[in-house]
C-alpha positions in Angstrom: -17.2 -3.3 1.0 -14.4 -4.7 -0.9 -15.4 -2.3 -3.7 -15.2 0.9 -1.4 -11.9 -0.6 -0.1 -10.6 -0.7 -3.8 -11.9 3.2 -4.4 -10.3 4.3 -1.2 -6.8 2.3 -2.8 -6.9 4.3 -5.6 -7.6 7.6 -4.0 -5.1 7.2 -1.5 -2.5 6.2 -4.3 -3.6 9.5 -6.1 -3.1 11.5 -3.1 0.3 10.0 -2.4 1.6 10.6 -6.1 0.2 14.2 -6.2 1.3 15.6 -2.6 4.6 13.2 -3.3 5.0 15.4 -6.3 4.3 18.6 -4.6 6.8 17.9 -1.7 9.7 17.3 -4.2 8.8 20.2 -6.0 8.3 22.9 -3.4 11.1 25.4 -3.1 13.1 24.7 -0.1 12.3 27.9 1.2 8.6 27.0 1.8 9.4 24.3 4.6 6.0 24.4 5.7 4.6 23.8 2.6 7.0 20.9 2.0 6.2 19.4 5.4 2.4 19.4 5.2 2.8 17.8 1.4 5.3 14.9 2.6 3.1 14.4 5.6 -0.3 14.1 3.3 1.5 11.9 0.8 2.7 9.5 3.7 -0.6 9.1 4.8 -1.6 8.8 1.4 0.7 5.8 1.1 0.2 4.1 4.5 -3.7 4.2 3.1 -2.9 2.8 0.3 -0.8 0.0 1.4 -3.5 -0.8 4.0 -6.2 -1.1 1.4 -4.4 -2.9 -0.9 -2.9 -5.5 1.6 -7.1 -5.9 2.6 -7.7 -6.6 -0.8 -5.2 -9.2 -1.1 -6.6 -10.6 2.0 -10.1 -10.8 0.0 -8.8 -12.1 -3.2 -7.0 -15.2 -1.4 -10.3 -16.1 1.0 -12.5 -16.1 -2.0 -10.2 -17.9 -4.1 -9.8 -15.5 -7.0 -6.0 -15.3 -6.2 -3.8 -18.6 -4.9 -2.3 -18.2 -1.7 1.6 -17.9 -1.8 3.4 -21.1 -2.1 4.8 -21.8 1.2 8.0 -24.1 1.6 7.4 -26.7 3.8 9.5 -29.5 5.0 8.6 -33.1 3.8 8.6 -35.7 6.1 11.1 -37.8 3.9 13.8 -34.6 4.2 16.1 -34.6 7.2 16.4 -31.2 9.0 19.8 -29.2 8.3 
């Protein structure tokens, strides 16, 4: 399942860059085409972020990646 999410991640980011480029380089007179490309680019970014965070969650759960170092107050320190 995680390989599928990784493939979705790559495809989604590819769509983001491709449609983002189309949205930025479209002539201002073609506002409909620009809007559709921008919506597709935003969708690609959203799906890409979702897939990326799922992959991070999986890699931390399996021990492949370390969990982030959280700052905890030690017992011998006073609260500020």
